[in-house]
C-alpha positions as CSV (number, residue, x, y, z in Angstrom):
1,M,0.0,0.0,0.0
2,N,1.3,3.4,-0.9
3,T,1.1,5.9,1.9
4,H,1.2,9.7,1.2
5,E,4.7,11.2,2.0
6,K,6.2,8.0,3.4
7,L,9.3,6.3,2.2
8,N,8.2,3.9,-0.5
9,Y,11.2,2.7,-2.6
10,V,15.0,2.5,-2.5
11,E,17.5,1.9,-5.3
12,F,21.1,0.8,-5.2
13,A,23.8,0.6,-7.7
14,G,25.1,-2.9,-8.5
15,R,28.1,-3.9,-10.5
16,D,27.3,-7.6,-10.4
17,L,23.5,-7.9,-10.5
18,P,23.4,-11.8,-10.8
19,A,25.7,-12.2,-7.7
20,T,23.7,-9.6,-5.8
21,K,20.4,-11.4,-6.6
22,T,21.9,-14.7,-5.6
23,F,23.2,-13.3,-2.3
24,F,19.9,-11.7,-1.2
25,S,17.9,-14.7,-2.3
26,A,20.0,-17.1,-0.3
27,V,20.5,-15.0,2.8
28,F,17.1,-13.2,3.2
29,G,14.8,-15.1,0.9
30,W,14.2,-12.2,-1.6
31,E,12.7,-12.7,-5.0
32,F,13.5,-10.4,-7.9
33,V,11.8,-9.3,-11.1
34,D,14.1,-8.2,-13.9
35,Y,13.3,-5.2,-16.0
36,G,15.9,-5.8,-18.7
37,P,19.5,-6.7,-18.2
38,E,20.4,-3.6,-16.2
39,Y,17.7,-3.4,-13.5
40,T,16.1,-5.8,-11.0
41,A,13.5,-5.1,-8.4
42,F,12.5,-6.6,-5.1
43,S,9.3,-6.1,-3.0
44,N,7.7,-7.1,0.3
45,Q,10.9,-6.8,2.2
46,G,9.9,-4.0,4.5
47,L,10.7,-1.5,1.8
48,D,10.4,-2.1,-2.0
49,G,13.4,-1.3,-4.2
50,G,15.8,-2.3,-6.8
51,F,19.3,-2.5,-8.1
52,Y,20.6,-0.8,-11.3
53,Q,23.7,-1.7,-13.2
54,A,26.6,0.7,-12.2
55,D,30.1,0.5,-11.0
56,M,29.4,2.5,-7.9
57,C,28.2,1.2,-4.5
58,S,26.6,2.6,-1.3
59,Q,28.9,2.7,1.7
60,T,28.7,4.8,4.9
61,S,32.4,5.7,4.5
62,N,31.2,7.8,1.5
63,G,28.3,9.3,3.3
64,A,25.6,6.9,2.1
65,A,22.6,6.0,4.1
66,L,22.7,2.7,5.9
67,L,19.7,0.3,5.7
68,V,19.6,-2.1,8.7
69,F,17.9,-5.5,8.8
70,Y,16.4,-6.9,12.0
71,S,17.2,-10.5,13.0
72,A,15.7,-12.6,15.8
73,D,18.9,-14.8,15.5
74,I,21.8,-12.6,14.7
75,Q,24.4,-15.4,14.9
76,S,22.5,-17.4,12.2
77,T,22.1,-14.4,10.0
78,L,25.8,-13.5,10.4
79,Q,26.8,-17.0,9.3
80,K,24.4,-16.9,6.3
81,V,26.0,-13.6,5.2
82,I,29.5,-15.1,5.4
83,D,28.5,-18.4,3.8
84,N,26.9,-16.7,0.8
85,G,29.7,-14.3,-0.2
86,G,29.1,-11.3,2.0
87,T,32.0,-9.5,3.6
88,I,31.8,-8.5,7.3
89,I,33.2,-4.9,7.5
90,K,32.2,-4.2,11.1
91,P,32.2,-7.3,13.3
92,L,29.3,-7.9,15.8
93,F,29.4,-5.2,18.4
94,D,27.1,-4.2,21.3
95,F,25.2,-0.9,21.6
96,P,22.6,0.2,24.1
97,G,19.5,-1.9,23.4
98,G,21.2,-4.6,21.2
99,C,24.0,-5.6,18.9
100,R,24.8,-5.4,15.2
101,F,27.2,-6.0,12.4
102,H,27.8,-4.4,9.0
103,F,28.5,-6.2,5.8
104,T,28.9,-5.7,2.1
105,E,27.1,-7.8,-0.5
106,P,28.8,-8.9,-3.7
107,S,28.2,-5.6,-5.5
108,G,29.9,-3.7,-2.6
109,N,26.8,-2.1,-1.0
110,E,26.9,-1.8,2.8
111,F,24.1,-3.0,5.0
112,A,23.8,-3.8,8.7
113,V,21.9,-6.4,10.8
114,W,20.8,-5.8,14.4
115,S,19.2,-7.8,17.2
116,E,18.3,-7.2,20.8
117,E,20.8,-9.8,21.9
118,R,23.7,-12.0,20.7
């Protein structure tokens, strides 16, 4: 459902769209719809969005926004990220109210995962 003046869609650059699709499908269960060879979209993941073919990537070190997943079992999610080609760029750390880690997916985009406890 589209809601007036609420966030609705997010887009990321992706230098390796097939690898990015494989990663998110394996780790988070995403499904994609391709719109030609240079764009793929996902939906029903908390926020709809897509990846477009480009050599750039989204990382906080360059001032990019950080999208954060929630996990009820952060150790399991961490292992799935590693097993499916993600790179841990900030190992699991605690913060008031929980813990999180940051990773990049095969196209280099940075995401994080948080949970209330380890």
